[in-house]
Jmol script that loads the backbone (N, CA, C; Angstrom):
load data "model"
ATOM      1  N   UNK A   1      22.954  21.347 -10.391  1.00  0.00           N
ATOM      2  CA  UNK A   1      21.557  21.334 -10.783  1.00  0.00           C
ATOM      3  C   UNK A   1      21.025  19.904 -10.723  1.00  0.00           C
ATOM      4  N   UNK A   2      19.892  19.718 -10.105  1.00  0.00           N
ATOM      5  CA  UNK A   2      19.255  18.413 -10.002  1.00  0.00           C
ATOM      6  C   UNK A   2      18.339  18.194 -11.198  1.00  0.00           C
ATOM      7  N   UNK A   3      18.469  17.043 -11.807  1.00  0.00           N
ATOM      8  CA  UNK A   3      17.632  16.695 -12.946  1.00  0.00           C
ATOM      9  C   UNK A   3      16.353  16.059 -12.420  1.00  0.00           C
ATOM     10  N   UNK A   4      15.199  16.559 -12.872  1.00  0.00           N
ATOM     11  CA  UNK A   4      13.914  15.986 -12.479  1.00  0.00           C
ATOM     12  C   UNK A   4      13.635  14.786 -13.374  1.00  0.00           C
ATOM     13  N   UNK A   5      13.398  13.622 -12.757  1.00  0.00           N
ATOM     14  CA  UNK A   5      13.135  12.404 -13.513  1.00  0.00           C
ATOM     15  C   UNK A   5      11.691  11.965 -13.320  1.00  0.00           C
ATOM     16  N   UNK A   6      11.220  11.133 -14.239  1.00  0.00           N
ATOM     17  CA  UNK A   6       9.840  10.660 -14.178  1.00  0.00           C
ATOM     18  C   UNK A   6       9.743   9.285 -14.836  1.00  0.00           C
ATOM     19  N   UNK A   7       8.584   8.686 -14.692  1.00  0.00           N
ATOM     20  CA  UNK A   7       8.281   7.425 -15.358  1.00  0.00           C
ATOM     21  C   UNK A   7       7.182   7.702 -16.379  1.00  0.00           C
ATOM     22  N   UNK A   8       7.410   7.287 -17.612  1.00  0.00           N
ATOM     23  CA  UNK A   8       6.430   7.469 -18.678  1.00  0.00           C
ATOM     24  C   UNK A   8       5.877   6.091 -19.039  1.00  0.00           C
ATOM     25  N   UNK A   9       4.563   5.955 -18.936  1.00  0.00           N
ATOM     26  CA  UNK A   9       3.891   4.698 -19.264  1.00  0.00           C
ATOM     27  C   UNK A   9       3.292   4.830 -20.665  1.00  0.00           C
ATOM     28  N   UNK A  10       3.602   3.861 -21.508  1.00  0.00           N
ATOM     29  CA  UNK A  10       3.035   3.802 -22.857  1.00  0.00           C
ATOM     30  C   UNK A  10       2.528   2.383 -23.071  1.00  0.00           C
ATOM     31  N   UNK A  11       1.336   2.267 -23.642  1.00  0.00           N
ATOM     32  CA  UNK A  11       0.841   0.946 -24.019  1.00  0.00           C
ATOM     33  C   UNK A  11       0.893   0.829 -25.534  1.00  0.00           C
ATOM     34  N   UNK A  12       0.923  -0.415 -26.016  1.00  0.00           N
ATOM     35  CA  UNK A  12       0.986  -0.656 -27.447  1.00  0.00           C
ATOM     36  C   UNK A  12       0.248  -1.919 -27.825  1.00  0.00           C
ATOM     37  N   UNK A  13       0.092  -2.141 -29.118  1.00  0.00           N
ATOM     38  CA  UNK A  13      -0.721  -3.264 -29.588  1.00  0.00           C
ATOM     39  C   UNK A  13      -0.116  -4.636 -29.325  1.00  0.00           C
ATOM     40  N   UNK A  14       1.216  -4.716 -29.252  1.00  0.00           N
ATOM     41  CA  UNK A  14       1.851  -6.014 -28.984  1.00  0.00           C
ATOM     42  C   UNK A  14       3.261  -5.790 -28.455  1.00  0.00           C
ATOM     43  N   UNK A  15       3.807  -6.821 -27.853  1.00  0.00           N
ATOM     44  CA  UNK A  15       5.115  -6.728 -27.195  1.00  0.00           C
ATOM     45  C   UNK A  15       6.238  -6.427 -28.180  1.00  0.00           C
ATOM     46  N   UNK A  16       6.202  -7.005 -29.367  1.00  0.00           N
ATOM     47  CA  UNK A  16       7.280  -6.775 -30.336  1.00  0.00           C
ATOM     48  C   UNK A  16       7.328  -5.317 -30.781  1.00  0.00           C
ATOM     49  N   UNK A  17       6.174  -4.752 -31.122  1.00  0.00           N
ATOM     50  CA  UNK A  17       6.152  -3.352 -31.542  1.00  0.00           C
ATOM     51  C   UNK A  17       6.682  -2.458 -30.419  1.00  0.00           C
ATOM     52  N   UNK A  18       6.197  -2.685 -29.208  1.00  0.00           N
ATOM     53  CA  UNK A  18       6.576  -1.827 -28.090  1.00  0.00           C
ATOM     54  C   UNK A  18       8.046  -1.998 -27.718  1.00  0.00           C
ATOM     55  N   UNK A  19       8.569  -3.202 -27.786  1.00  0.00           N
ATOM     56  CA  UNK A  19       9.988  -3.422 -27.506  1.00  0.00           C
ATOM     57  C   UNK A  19      10.864  -2.723 -28.537  1.00  0.00           C
ATOM     58  N   UNK A  20      10.504  -2.819 -29.803  1.00  0.00           N
ATOM     59  CA  UNK A  20      11.260  -2.119 -30.849  1.00  0.00           C
ATOM     60  C   UNK A  20      11.206  -0.606 -30.645  1.00  0.00           C
ATOM     61  N   UNK A  21      10.048  -0.093 -30.292  1.00  0.00           N
ATOM     62  CA  UNK A  21       9.899   1.341 -30.031  1.00  0.00           C
ATOM     63  C   UNK A  21      10.761   1.753 -28.833  1.00  0.00           C
ATOM     64  N   UNK A  22      10.762   0.940 -27.788  1.00  0.00           N
ATOM     65  CA  UNK A  22      11.574   1.209 -26.597  1.00  0.00           C
ATOM     66  C   UNK A  22      13.053   1.253 -26.959  1.00  0.00           C
ATOM     67  N   UNK A  23      13.508   0.308 -27.777  1.00  0.00           N
ATOM     68  CA  UNK A  23      14.910   0.296 -28.216  1.00  0.00           C
ATOM     69  C   UNK A  23      15.279   1.618 -28.879  1.00  0.00           C
ATOM     70  N   UNK A  24      14.405   2.137 -29.729  1.00  0.00           N
ATOM     71  CA  UNK A  24      14.678   3.406 -30.425  1.00  0.00           C
ATOM     72  C   UNK A  24      14.789   4.569 -29.431  1.00  0.00           C
ATOM     73  N   UNK A  25      13.904   4.606 -28.444  1.00  0.00           N
ATOM     74  CA  UNK A  25      13.948   5.688 -27.454  1.00  0.00           C
ATOM     75  C   UNK A  25      15.227   5.633 -26.623  1.00  0.00           C
ATOM     76  N   UNK A  26      15.653   4.430 -26.245  1.00  0.00           N
ATOM     77  CA  UNK A  26      16.889   4.281 -25.473  1.00  0.00           C
ATOM     78  C   UNK A  26      18.094   4.625 -26.350  1.00  0.00           C
ATOM     79  N   UNK A  27      18.098   4.163 -27.592  1.00  0.00           N
ATOM     80  CA  UNK A  27      19.210   4.460 -28.509  1.00  0.00           C
ATOM     81  C   UNK A  27      19.361   5.962 -28.735  1.00  0.00           C
ATOM     82  N   UNK A  28      18.243   6.669 -28.777  1.00  0.00           N
ATOM     83  CA  UNK A  28      18.267   8.120 -28.989  1.00  0.00           C
ATOM     84  C   UNK A  28      18.413   8.913 -27.685  1.00  0.00           C
ATOM     85  N   UNK A  29      18.640   8.193 -26.596  1.00  0.00           N
ATOM     86  CA  UNK A  29      18.851   8.775 -25.266  1.00  0.00           C
ATOM     87  C   UNK A  29      17.657   9.593 -24.766  1.00  0.00           C
ATOM     88  N   UNK A  30      16.467   9.239 -25.248  1.00  0.00           N
ATOM     89  CA  UNK A  30      15.243   9.845 -24.720  1.00  0.00           C
ATOM     90  C   UNK A  30      14.799   9.136 -23.449  1.00  0.00           C
ATOM     91  N   UNK A  31      15.296   7.939 -23.237  1.00  0.00           N
ATOM     92  CA  UNK A  31      14.984   7.171 -22.038  1.00  0.00           C
ATOM     93  C   UNK A  31      16.229   6.390 -21.624  1.00  0.00           C
ATOM     94  N   UNK A  32      16.439   6.281 -20.323  1.00  0.00           N
ATOM     95  CA  UNK A  32      17.564   5.487 -19.825  1.00  0.00           C
ATOM     96  C   UNK A  32      17.261   3.998 -19.936  1.00  0.00           C
ATOM     97  N   UNK A  33      15.991   3.641 -19.756  1.00  0.00           N
ATOM     98  CA  UNK A  33      15.586   2.245 -19.827  1.00  0.00           C
ATOM     99  C   UNK A  33      14.081   2.160 -20.004  1.00  0.00           C
ATOM    100  N   UNK A  34      13.639   0.979 -20.344  1.00  0.00           N
ATOM    101  CA  UNK A  34      12.213   0.697 -20.431  1.00  0.00           C
ATOM    102  C   UNK A  34      11.927  -0.665 -19.858  1.00  0.00           C
ATOM    103  N   UNK A  35      11.031  -0.731 -18.906  1.00  0.00           N
ATOM    104  CA  UNK A  35      10.628  -2.007 -18.305  1.00  0.00           C
ATOM    105  C   UNK A  35       9.351  -2.456 -19.010  1.00  0.00           C
ATOM    106  N   UNK A  36       9.503  -3.419 -19.911  1.00  0.00           N
ATOM    107  CA  UNK A  36       8.387  -3.874 -20.725  1.00  0.00           C
ATOM    108  C   UNK A  36       7.643  -5.025 -20.057  1.00  0.00           C
ATOM    109  N   UNK A  37       6.335  -4.933 -20.117  1.00  0.00           N
ATOM    110  CA  UNK A  37       5.454  -6.019 -19.672  1.00  0.00           C
ATOM    111  C   UNK A  37       4.752  -6.507 -20.933  1.00  0.00           C
ATOM    112  N   UNK A  38       4.989  -7.754 -21.274  1.00  0.00           N
ATOM    113  CA  UNK A  38       4.536  -8.279 -22.560  1.00  0.00           C
ATOM    114  C   UNK A  38       3.026  -8.384 -22.704  1.00  0.00           C
ATOM    115  N   UNK A  39       2.351  -8.827 -21.677  1.00  0.00           N
ATOM    116  CA  UNK A  39       0.917  -9.048 -21.818  1.00  0.00           C
ATOM    117  C   UNK A  39       0.144  -8.385 -20.685  1.00  0.00           C
ATOM    118  N   UNK A  40      -0.651  -7.417 -21.068  1.00  0.00           N
ATOM    119  CA  UNK A  40      -1.620  -6.846 -20.146  1.00  0.00           C
ATOM    120  C   UNK A  40      -2.980  -6.974 -20.815  1.00  0.00           C
ATOM    121  N   UNK A  41      -4.010  -6.932 -20.038  1.00  0.00           N
ATOM    122  CA  UNK A  41      -5.361  -7.012 -20.592  1.00  0.00           C
ATOM    123  C   UNK A  41      -6.010  -5.659 -20.405  1.00  0.00           C
ATOM    124  N   UNK A  42      -6.384  -5.038 -21.486  1.00  0.00           N
ATOM    125  CA  UNK A  42      -6.988  -3.718 -21.447  1.00  0.00           C
ATOM    126  C   UNK A  42      -8.482  -3.815 -21.744  1.00  0.00           C
ATOM    127  N   UNK A  43      -9.255  -3.211 -20.875  1.00  0.00           N
ATOM    128  CA  UNK A  43     -10.696  -3.099 -21.068  1.00  0.00           C
ATOM    129  C   UNK A  43     -10.981  -1.604 -21.138  1.00  0.00           C
ATOM    130  N   UNK A  44     -11.559  -1.163 -22.241  1.00  0.00           N
ATOM    131  CA  UNK A  44     -11.750   0.269 -22.441  1.00  0.00           C
ATOM    132  C   UNK A  44     -12.914   0.531 -23.397  1.00  0.00           C
ATOM    133  N   UNK A  45     -13.398   1.767 -23.334  1.00  0.00           N
ATOM    134  CA  UNK A  45     -14.443   2.205 -24.251  1.00  0.00           C
ATOM    135  C   UNK A  45     -13.780   2.992 -25.369  1.00  0.00           C
ATOM    136  N   UNK A  46     -14.077   2.645 -26.612  1.00  0.00           N
ATOM    137  CA  UNK A  46     -13.541   3.365 -27.769  1.00  0.00           C
ATOM    138  C   UNK A  46     -14.623   3.434 -28.834  1.00  0.00           C
ATOM    139  N   UNK A  47     -14.939   4.635 -29.244  1.00  0.00           N
ATOM    140  CA  UNK A  47     -15.938   4.902 -30.267  1.00  0.00           C
ATOM    141  C   UNK A  47     -17.254   4.204 -29.970  1.00  0.00           C
ATOM    142  N   UNK A  48     -17.680   4.313 -28.706  1.00  0.00           N
ATOM    143  CA  UNK A  48     -18.983   3.821 -28.296  1.00  0.00           C
ATOM    144  C   UNK A  48     -19.080   2.341 -27.977  1.00  0.00           C
ATOM    145  N   UNK A  49     -17.999   1.605 -28.106  1.00  0.00           N
ATOM    146  CA  UNK A  49     -18.029   0.166 -27.833  1.00  0.00           C
ATOM    147  C   UNK A  49     -17.008  -0.178 -26.751  1.00  0.00           C
ATOM    148  N   UNK A  50     -17.319  -1.212 -25.982  1.00  0.00           N
ATOM    149  CA  UNK A  50     -16.404  -1.721 -24.974  1.00  0.00           C
ATOM    150  C   UNK A  50     -15.472  -2.734 -25.645  1.00  0.00           C
ATOM    151  N   UNK A  51     -14.172  -2.552 -25.445  1.00  0.00           N
ATOM    152  CA  UNK A  51     -13.168  -3.458 -26.008  1.00  0.00           C
ATOM    153  C   UNK A  51     -12.447  -4.178 -24.866  1.00  0.00           C
ATOM    154  N   UNK A  52     -12.006  -5.384 -25.127  1.00  0.00           N
ATOM    155  CA  UNK A  52     -11.273  -6.202 -24.161  1.00  0.00           C
ATOM    156  C   UNK A  52     -10.199  -6.939 -24.962  1.00  0.00           C
ATOM    157  N   UNK A  53      -8.955  -6.479 -24.848  1.00  0.00           N
ATOM    158  CA  UNK A  53      -7.909  -7.085 -25.664  1.00  0.00           C
ATOM    159  C   UNK A  53      -6.561  -7.071 -24.965  1.00  0.00           C
ATOM    160  N   UNK A  54      -5.659  -7.870 -25.489  1.00  0.00           N
ATOM    161  CA  UNK A  54      -4.304  -7.953 -24.970  1.00  0.00           C
ATOM    162  C   UNK A  54      -3.457  -6.845 -25.574  1.00  0.00           C
ATOM    163  N   UNK A  55      -2.641  -6.210 -24.751  1.00  0.00           N
ATOM    164  CA  UNK A  55      -1.703  -5.187 -25.189  1.00  0.00           C
ATOM    165  C   UNK A  55      -0.382  -5.420 -24.462  1.00  0.00           C
ATOM    166  N   UNK A  56       0.567  -4.531 -24.690  1.00  0.00           N
ATOM    167  CA  UNK A  56       1.834  -4.525 -23.964  1.00  0.00           C
ATOM    168  C   UNK A  56       1.982  -3.150 -23.315  1.00  0.00           C
ATOM    169  N   UNK A  57       2.879  -3.073 -22.315  1.00  0.00           N
ATOM    170  CA  UNK A  57       3.064  -1.832 -21.567  1.00  0.00           C
ATOM    171  C   UNK A  57       4.546  -1.650 -21.276  1.00  0.00           C
ATOM    172  N   UNK A  58       5.004  -0.400 -21.344  1.00  0.00           N
ATOM    173  CA  UNK A  58       6.375  -0.102 -20.973  1.00  0.00           C
ATOM    174  C   UNK A  58       6.374   1.044 -19.967  1.00  0.00           C
ATOM    175  N   UNK A  59       7.285   0.958 -19.010  1.00  0.00           N
ATOM    176  CA  UNK A  59       7.537   2.043 -18.059  1.00  0.00           C
ATOM    177  C   UNK A  59       8.935   2.572 -18.369  1.00  0.00           C
ATOM    178  N   UNK A  60       8.992   3.768 -18.935  1.00  0.00           N
ATOM    179  CA  UNK A  60      10.262   4.394 -19.295  1.00  0.00           C
ATOM    180  C   UNK A  60      10.748   5.255 -18.143  1.00  0.00           C
ATOM    181  N   UNK A  61      12.034   5.242 -17.873  1.00  0.00           N
ATOM    182  CA  UNK A  61      12.635   6.125 -16.874  1.00  0.00           C
ATOM    183  C   UNK A  61      13.464   7.157 -17.610  1.00  0.00           C
ATOM    184  N   UNK A  62      13.125   8.430 -17.396  1.00  0.00           N
ATOM    185  CA  UNK A  62      13.695   9.495 -18.201  1.00  0.00           C
ATOM    186  C   UNK A  62      13.690  10.826 -17.464  1.00  0.00           C
ATOM    187  N   UNK A  63      14.235  11.833 -18.125  1.00  0.00           N
ATOM    188  CA  UNK A  63      14.178  13.210 -17.622  1.00  0.00           C
ATOM    189  C   UNK A  63      12.796  13.792 -17.939  1.00  0.00           C
ATOM    190  N   UNK A  64      12.242  14.521 -17.001  1.00  0.00           N
ATOM    191  CA  UNK A  64      10.940  15.147 -17.244  1.00  0.00           C
ATOM    192  C   UNK A  64      11.006  16.108 -18.425  1.00  0.00           C
ATOM    193  N   UNK A  65      12.120  16.775 -18.623  1.00  0.00           N
ATOM    194  CA  UNK A  65      12.255  17.745 -19.709  1.00  0.00           C
ATOM    195  C   UNK A  65      12.170  17.101 -21.091  1.00  0.00           C
ATOM    196  N   UNK A  66      12.336  15.780 -21.171  1.00  0.00           N
ATOM    197  CA  UNK A  66      12.261  15.081 -22.452  1.00  0.00           C
ATOM    198  C   UNK A  66      10.840  14.652 -22.814  1.00  0.00           C
ATOM    199  N   UNK A  67       9.899  14.884 -21.915  1.00  0.00           N
ATOM    200  CA  UNK A  67       8.523  14.456 -22.145  1.00  0.00           C
ATOM    201  C   UNK A  67       7.940  14.968 -23.463  1.00  0.00           C
ATOM    202  N   UNK A  68       8.084  16.252 -23.824  1.00  0.00           N
ATOM    203  CA  UNK A  68       7.501  16.698 -25.104  1.00  0.00           C
ATOM    204  C   UNK A  68       8.046  15.921 -26.309  1.00  0.00           C
ATOM    205  N   UNK A  69       9.333  15.584 -26.298  1.00  0.00           N
ATOM    206  CA  UNK A  69       9.912  14.812 -27.409  1.00  0.00           C
ATOM    207  C   UNK A  69       9.383  13.377 -27.426  1.00  0.00           C
ATOM    208  N   UNK A  70       9.222  12.792 -26.238  1.00  0.00           N
ATOM    209  CA  UNK A  70       8.698  11.426 -26.159  1.00  0.00           C
ATOM    210  C   UNK A  70       7.248  11.387 -26.637  1.00  0.00           C
ATOM    211  N   UNK A  71       6.444  12.357 -26.212  1.00  0.00           N
ATOM    212  CA  UNK A  71       5.043  12.410 -26.644  1.00  0.00           C
ATOM    213  C   UNK A  71       4.968  12.610 -28.156  1.00  0.00           C
ATOM    214  N   UNK A  72       5.774  13.516 -28.701  1.00  0.00           N
ATOM    215  CA  UNK A  72       5.759  13.768 -30.149  1.00  0.00           C
ATOM    216  C   UNK A  72       6.169  12.517 -30.924  1.00  0.00           C
ATOM    217  N   UNK A  73       7.232  11.847 -30.487  1.00  0.00           N
ATOM    218  CA  UNK A  73       7.706  10.639 -31.168  1.00  0.00           C
ATOM    219  C   UNK A  73       6.654   9.534 -31.094  1.00  0.00           C
ATOM    220  N   UNK A  74       6.063   9.363 -29.919  1.00  0.00           N
ATOM    221  CA  UNK A  74       5.056   8.318 -29.749  1.00  0.00           C
ATOM    222  C   UNK A  74       3.845   8.604 -30.623  1.00  0.00           C
ATOM    223  N   UNK A  75       3.378   9.831 -30.614  1.00  0.00           N
ATOM    224  CA  UNK A  75       2.215  10.203 -31.420  1.00  0.00           C
ATOM    225  C   UNK A  75       2.477   9.967 -32.905  1.00  0.00           C
ATOM    226  N   UNK A  76       3.695  10.256 -33.343  1.00  0.00           N
ATOM    227  CA  UNK A  76       4.066  10.088 -34.759  1.00  0.00           C
ATOM    228  C   UNK A  76       4.187   8.612 -35.153  1.00  0.00           C
ATOM    229  N   UNK A  77       4.832   7.801 -34.311  1.00  0.00           N
ATOM    230  CA  UNK A  77       5.162   6.422 -34.674  1.00  0.00           C
ATOM    231  C   UNK A  77       4.133   5.373 -34.252  1.00  0.00           C
ATOM    232  N   UNK A  78       3.293   5.697 -33.315  1.00  0.00           N
ATOM    233  CA  UNK A  78       2.372   4.715 -32.733  1.00  0.00           C
ATOM    234  C   UNK A  78       1.249   4.361 -33.694  1.00  0.00           C
ATOM    235  N   UNK A  79       0.862   3.085 -33.745  1.00  0.00           N
ATOM    236  CA  UNK A  79      -0.218   2.699 -34.653  1.00  0.00           C
ATOM    237  C   UNK A  79      -1.612   3.120 -34.180  1.00  0.00           C
ATOM    238  N   UNK A  80      -1.760   3.478 -32.911  1.00  0.00           N
ATOM    239  CA  UNK A  80      -3.083   3.886 -32.418  1.00  0.00           C
ATOM    240  C   UNK A  80      -3.356   5.340 -32.765  1.00  0.00           C
ATOM    241  N   UNK A  81      -4.619   5.650 -32.964  1.00  0.00           N
ATOM    242  CA  UNK A  81      -5.042   7.032 -33.209  1.00  0.00           C
ATOM    243  C   UNK A  81      -4.796   7.894 -31.974  1.00  0.00           C
ATOM    244  N   UNK A  82      -5.072   7.336 -30.801  1.00  0.00           N
ATOM    245  CA  UNK A  82      -4.867   8.035 -29.530  1.00  0.00           C
ATOM    246  C   UNK A  82      -4.091   7.111 -28.586  1.00  0.00           C
ATOM    247  N   UNK A  83      -2.754   7.119 -28.654  1.00  0.00           N
ATOM    248  CA  UNK A  83      -1.988   6.212 -27.793  1.00  0.00           C
ATOM    249  C   UNK A  83      -2.025   6.652 -26.322  1.00  0.00           C
ATOM    250  N   UNK A  84      -1.953   5.669 -25.445  1.00  0.00           N
ATOM    251  CA  UNK A  84      -1.849   5.935 -24.010  1.00  0.00           C
ATOM    252  C   UNK A  84      -0.417   6.359 -23.703  1.00  0.00           C
ATOM    253  N   UNK A  85      -0.274   7.587 -23.217  1.00  0.00           N
ATOM    254  CA  UNK A  85       1.017   8.108 -22.767  1.00  0.00           C
ATOM    255  C   UNK A  85       0.720   8.871 -21.478  1.00  0.00           C
ATOM    256  N   UNK A  86       1.177   8.357 -20.352  1.00  0.00           N
ATOM    257  CA  UNK A  86       0.969   9.067 -19.091  1.00  0.00           C
ATOM    258  C   UNK A  86       2.299   9.188 -18.350  1.00  0.00           C
ATOM    259  N   UNK A  87       2.383  10.176 -17.506  1.00  0.00           N
ATOM    260  CA  UNK A  87       3.621  10.449 -16.783  1.00  0.00           C
ATOM    261  C   UNK A  87       3.362  10.365 -15.289  1.00  0.00           C
ATOM    262  N   UNK A  88       4.251   9.666 -14.599  1.00  0.00           N
ATOM    263  CA  UNK A  88       4.194   9.565 -13.149  1.00  0.00           C
ATOM    264  C   UNK A  88       5.456  10.203 -12.576  1.00  0.00           C
ATOM    265  N   UNK A  89       5.307  11.076 -11.601  1.00  0.00           N
ATOM    266  CA  UNK A  89       6.504  11.679 -11.008  1.00  0.00           C
ATOM    267  C   UNK A  89       7.287  10.648 -10.209  1.00  0.00           C
ATOM    268  N   UNK A  90       8.588  10.791 -10.189  1.00  0.00           N
ATOM    269  CA  UNK A  90       9.434   9.988  -9.307  1.00  0.00           C
ATOM    270  C   UNK A  90       9.883  10.953  -8.220  1.00  0.00           C
ATOM    271  N   UNK A  91       9.357  10.768  -7.026  1.00  0.00           N
ATOM    272  CA  UNK A  91       9.627  11.714  -5.935  1.00  0.00           C
ATOM    273  C   UNK A  91      10.846  11.333  -5.109  1.00  0.00           C
ATOM    274  N   UNK A  92      11.411  10.168  -5.374  1.00  0.00           N
ATOM    275  CA  UNK A  92      12.584   9.739  -4.627  1.00  0.00           C
ATOM    276  C   UNK A  92      13.000   8.365  -5.084  1.00  0.00           C
ATOM    277  N   UNK A  93      14.034   7.847  -4.448  1.00  0.00           N
ATOM    278  CA  UNK A  93      14.525   6.521  -4.794  1.00  0.00           C
ATOM    279  C   UNK A  93      16.007   6.423  -4.505  1.00  0.00           C
ATOM    280  N   UNK A  94      16.619   5.404  -5.023  1.00  0.00           N
ATOM    281  CA  UNK A  94      18.049   5.196  -4.865  1.00  0.00           C
ATOM    282  C   UNK A  94      18.770   6.342  -5.586  1.00  0.00           C
ATOM    283  N   UNK A  95      19.495   7.190  -4.848  1.00  0.00           N
ATOM    284  CA  UNK A  95      20.166   8.327  -5.492  1.00  0.00           C
ATOM    285  C   UNK A  95      21.080   7.911  -6.644  1.00  0.00           C
ATOM    286  N   UNK A  96      21.756   6.794  -6.525  1.00  0.00           N
ATOM    287  CA  UNK A  96      22.642   6.336  -7.592  1.00  0.00           C
ATOM    288  C   UNK A  96      21.839   5.981  -8.845  1.00  0.00           C
ATOM    289  N   UNK A  97      20.669   5.367  -8.677  1.00  0.00           N
ATOM    290  CA  UNK A  97      19.824   5.017  -9.827  1.00  0.00           C
ATOM    291  C   UNK A  97      19.280   6.282 -10.487  1.00  0.00           C
ATOM    292  N   UNK A  98      18.843   7.234  -9.690  1.00  0.00           N
ATOM    293  CA  UNK A  98      18.321   8.484 -10.234  1.00  0.00           C
ATOM    294  C   UNK A  98      19.413   9.248 -10.991  1.00  0.00           C
ATOM    295  N   UNK A  99      20.634   9.216 -10.485  1.00  0.00           N
ATOM    296  CA  UNK A  99      21.754   9.841 -11.186  1.00  0.00           C
ATOM    297  C   UNK A  99      22.061   9.094 -12.485  1.00  0.00           C
ATOM    298  N   UNK A 100      21.921   7.778 -12.466  1.00  0.00           N
ATOM    299  CA  UNK A 100      22.139   6.978 -13.672  1.00  0.00           C
ATOM    300  C   UNK A 100      21.133   7.369 -14.754  1.00  0.00           C
ATOM    301  N   UNK A 101      19.848   7.549 -14.386  1.00  0.00           N
ATOM    302  CA  UNK A 101      18.838   7.979 -15.359  1.00  0.00           C
ATOM    303  C   UNK A 101      19.280   9.284 -16.020  1.00  0.00           C
ATOM    304  N   UNK A 102      19.709  10.238 -15.206  1.00  0.00           N
ATOM    305  CA  UNK A 102      20.151  11.539 -15.734  1.00  0.00           C
ATOM    306  C   UNK A 102      21.369  11.382 -16.648  1.00  0.00           C
ATOM    307  N   UNK A 103      22.305  10.516 -16.264  1.00  0.00           N
ATOM    308  CA  UNK A 103      23.526  10.332 -17.041  1.00  0.00           C
ATOM    309  C   UNK A 103      23.264   9.635 -18.372  1.00  0.00           C
ATOM    310  N   UNK A 104      22.275   8.772 -18.431  1.00  0.00           N
ATOM    311  CA  UNK A 104      22.003   7.977 -19.633  1.00  0.00           C
ATOM    312  C   UNK A 104      21.007   8.625 -20.582  1.00  0.00           C
ATOM    313  N   UNK A 105      20.494   9.796 -20.224  1.00  0.00           N
ATOM    314  CA  UNK A 105      19.569  10.523 -21.103  1.00  0.00           C
ATOM    315  C   UNK A 105      20.223  11.860 -21.455  1.00  0.00           C
ATOM    316  N   UNK A 106      19.782  12.417 -22.550  1.00  0.00           N
ATOM    317  CA  UNK A 106      20.352  13.688 -22.992  1.00  0.00           C
ATOM    318  C   UNK A 106      19.480  14.843 -22.522  1.00  0.00           C
ATOM    319  N   UNK A 107      20.012  16.033 -22.617  1.00  0.00           N
ATOM    320  CA  UNK A 107      19.228  17.226 -22.315  1.00  0.00           C
ATOM    321  C   UNK A 107      18.240  17.437 -23.452  1.00  0.00           C
ATOM    322  N   UNK A 108      17.138  18.105 -23.136  1.00  0.00           N
ATOM    323  CA  UNK A 108      16.148  18.415 -24.157  1.00  0.00           C
ATOM    324  C   UNK A 108      16.741  19.324 -25.212  1.00  0.00           C
ATOM    325  N   UNK A 109      16.357  19.120 -26.440  1.00  0.00           N
ATOM    326  CA  UNK A 109      16.834  19.961 -27.535  1.00  0.00           C
ATOM    327  C   UNK A 109      15.962  21.200 -27.618  1.00  0.00           C
ATOM    328  N   UNK A 110      16.598  22.315 -27.849  1.00  0.00           N
ATOM    329  CA  UNK A 110      15.864  23.572 -27.967  1.00  0.00           C
ATOM    330  C   UNK A 110      15.197  23.600 -29.336  1.00  0.00           C
ATOM    331  N   UNK A 111      13.932  24.100 -29.361  1.00  0.00           N
ATOM    332  CA  UNK A 111      13.250  24.170 -30.653  1.00  0.00           C
ATOM    333  C   UNK A 111      13.377  25.505 -31.302  1.00  0.00           C
TER     334      UNK A 111
END
end "model"
wireframe off; spacefill off
backbone 0.3
color backbone group
């Protein structure tokens, strides 16, 4: 059986918060890794006003089946009312790396 993998992008208020959150996801085997970018500049509309501020961003590599758990954990732990969580499909790549993602993440837990 082939495991479907994806990249999950999450932004956060600062690099320290997001790095700590990434560590928890990797420790719990919800993600094989997280590529953190410490400083991004976000320009967005929120509650009728335009905001321009520094944030951090992580690209998690994980199993697609773990997405509901990642979204639930992020929604629960994130300081934002509406955190950015988006998923990008991984349609190919180094087969050994894709197998590593599958090996370093756990199967989804049945609810």
